[in-house]
C-alpha positions as a printed Julia matrix, in Angstrom:
181×3 Matrix{Float64}:
  19.19  -31.93    3.49
  18.99  -35.54    2.75
  18.43  -34.46   -0.99
  20.66  -31.75   -1.36
  23.62  -34.29    0.22
  22.41  -36.76   -2.54
  22.44  -33.62   -5.07
  25.67  -32.63   -4.47
  27.69  -36.53   -4.1
  25.91  -37.41   -7.65
  27.42  -33.76   -8.86
  30.97  -34.84   -7.84
  31.16  -38.31   -8.76
  30.31  -36.89  -12.37
  32.8   -34.17  -12.33
  35.43  -36.79  -10.94
  34.36  -39.25  -13.71
  35.05  -36.15  -15.77
  38.6   -35.12  -14.49
  39.25  -39.01  -14.66
  38.22  -38.96  -18.28
  40.22  -36.18  -19.46
  43.3   -36.57  -17.01
  42.67  -33.1   -15.7
  45.05  -32.33  -13.16
  43.54  -28.95  -12.63
  39.73  -30.25  -12.01
  41.06  -32.78   -9.49
  42.64  -30.39   -7.54
  39.71  -28.61   -7.31
  37.68  -31.02   -6.36
  39.79  -32.3    -3.22
  39.64  -28.76   -2.33
  36.22  -27.42   -2.27
  33.37  -29.86   -3.38
  34.62  -32.57   -1.39
  34.89  -30.41    1.62
  31.73  -28.86    1.2
  29.91  -32.27    0.47
  31.79  -33.93    3.95
  30.74  -30.92    5.84
  26.96  -31.47    4.86
  26.87  -34.81    5.09
  28.22  -34.51    8.62
  25.72  -31.57    9.42
  22.86  -34.19    8.37
  24.18  -37.39   10.03
  24.5   -34.69   13.41
  20.83  -33.48   12.91
  19.97  -36.81   12.35
  21.6   -38.32   15.55
  19.87  -35.57   17.57
  16.39  -36.17   16.21
  16.23  -40.1    17.24
  14.06  -41.24   19.66
  17.18  -42.36   21.79
  18.54  -39.12   22.49
  15.35  -37.35   23.6
  16.23  -37.46   27.16
  19.24  -36.53   28.83
  20.72  -36.42   32.3
  23.45  -33.68   33.47
  25.85  -33.42   36.65
  27.44  -30.77   37.77
  29.56  -31.07   40.49
  32.07  -28.46   42.13
  35.41  -30.36   42.43
  38.59  -28.52   43.82
  38.35  -24.85   43.66
  36.75  -23.64   47.19
  34.05  -21.47   47.35
  34.51  -19.94   43.75
  34.2   -23.22   42.47
  30.83  -23.93   43.87
  29.45  -20.16   43.53
  30.0   -21.33   39.62
  28.74  -24.42   39.78
  25.03  -23.28   41.46
  25.05  -20.46   38.65
  25.49  -23.07   35.99
  22.57  -25.67   37.79
  20.48  -22.35   37.84
  21.02  -22.02   34.01
  20.39  -25.28   33.29
  17.25  -25.76   35.16
  15.89  -21.95   33.82
  16.44  -23.14   30.27
  16.31  -26.89   30.35
  12.84  -27.32   28.79
  12.56  -30.61   27.06
  11.78  -30.17   23.7
   8.24  -31.24   23.64
   7.68  -27.91   25.66
   9.35  -26.04   22.99
   7.25  -27.3    20.65
   3.78  -26.43   22.24
   5.26  -23.24   23.08
   6.25  -22.59   19.7
   2.89  -24.17   18.54
   1.06  -22.21   20.88
   2.68  -18.77   19.54
   2.22  -19.18   15.8
  -1.64  -20.12   16.8
  -1.82  -16.7    18.76
  -0.32  -14.79   15.43
  -2.3   -16.9    13.31
  -5.26  -15.77   15.18
  -4.08  -12.09   15.17
  -3.48  -12.07   11.48
  -6.69  -13.13   10.84
  -8.66  -10.83   13.45
  -6.71   -7.79   11.64
  -7.06   -9.04    7.95
 -11.39   -9.31    9.53
 -10.79   -5.47   10.78
  -9.3    -4.14    7.97
 -11.94   -5.72    5.45
 -14.94   -4.26    7.85
 -13.24   -0.93    7.6
 -12.96   -0.98    4.0
 -16.64   -2.16    3.68
 -17.64    1.01    6.2
 -15.78    3.1     4.21
 -13.43    5.65    6.11
 -14.44    7.23    9.2
 -13.21   10.62   10.3
 -11.16   11.03   13.38
 -12.85   11.52   16.4
 -11.92   14.76   17.22
 -13.27   18.26   17.85
 -15.05   19.06   14.75
 -15.35   15.61   13.25
 -18.77   15.62   14.78
 -22.34   14.9    12.55
 -24.2    17.55   14.27
 -22.97   20.56   16.72
 -25.1    22.29   19.26
 -24.21   25.36   20.76
 -26.83   26.43   23.64
 -25.39   29.57   24.77
 -25.48   32.5    23.77
 -27.93   31.45   21.19
 -29.3    28.26   20.35
 -27.89   26.7    17.4
 -28.11   22.86   16.02
 -26.0    22.47   12.56
 -25.28   19.13   10.45
 -21.95   19.1     9.09
 -22.44   17.0     6.57
 -25.17   18.47    4.6
 -24.58   21.74    5.89
 -28.43   22.81    7.63
 -28.61   24.43   10.96
 -31.72   24.93   12.8
 -31.88   27.32   15.39
 -34.33   25.41   17.79
 -31.71   23.58   19.45
 -34.52   22.36   22.23
 -36.86   20.62   20.1
 -34.08   18.88   18.32
 -32.57   17.96   21.7
 -36.27   16.64   22.04
 -35.85   14.17   19.1
 -37.29   16.6    16.5
 -34.88   15.43   14.1
 -37.18   14.79   10.74
 -35.15   18.0     8.88
 -32.22   16.88    9.55
 -32.69   13.83    8.26
 -34.38   14.89    4.92
 -31.06   17.5     4.51
 -29.04   14.2     5.11
 -30.69   12.0     2.46
 -31.3    15.07   -0.31
 -27.25   15.73    0.51
 -26.53   12.26   -0.07
 -28.4    11.97   -3.15
 -26.69   14.71   -4.62
 -23.4    13.53   -3.66
 -24.29    9.91   -4.17
 -22.9     8.57   -0.83
């Protein structure tokens, strides 16, 4: 902000010098109407921001009194005091809260990136829905086990359930070699 004000003042100074050298009344009027007001507004804003950032103004006290007005005045005073108590956290607390939120967002972003990277390394996983299983087991009325990846099937479901899956592993390896998985 400080550099912006200095830049604007320098530009304005150059334009004023040019207007004086050329004795251009129209340019002088333009400068008075627009740019000078803009620089003054920026300077006021800079002054106010510097004033509010100074350590002398870090703490403030507020007193709210009802004055004349009866019950309504007391009610308004109480509501206003409650509002200030709820919203009147210090600047240090606000900064700490903002930093905590920022850390949490950065952590979440990093976590999401890691999860996305893991997902791309593993490849696309099929949806966990009916029919997306690696093997389907039918036990009644006839026994059948079918591998959906390689298409291999066996009618000896009880032996497959007992752990005899070598033929399924071999068929999957052959399928993977053919399709370069």
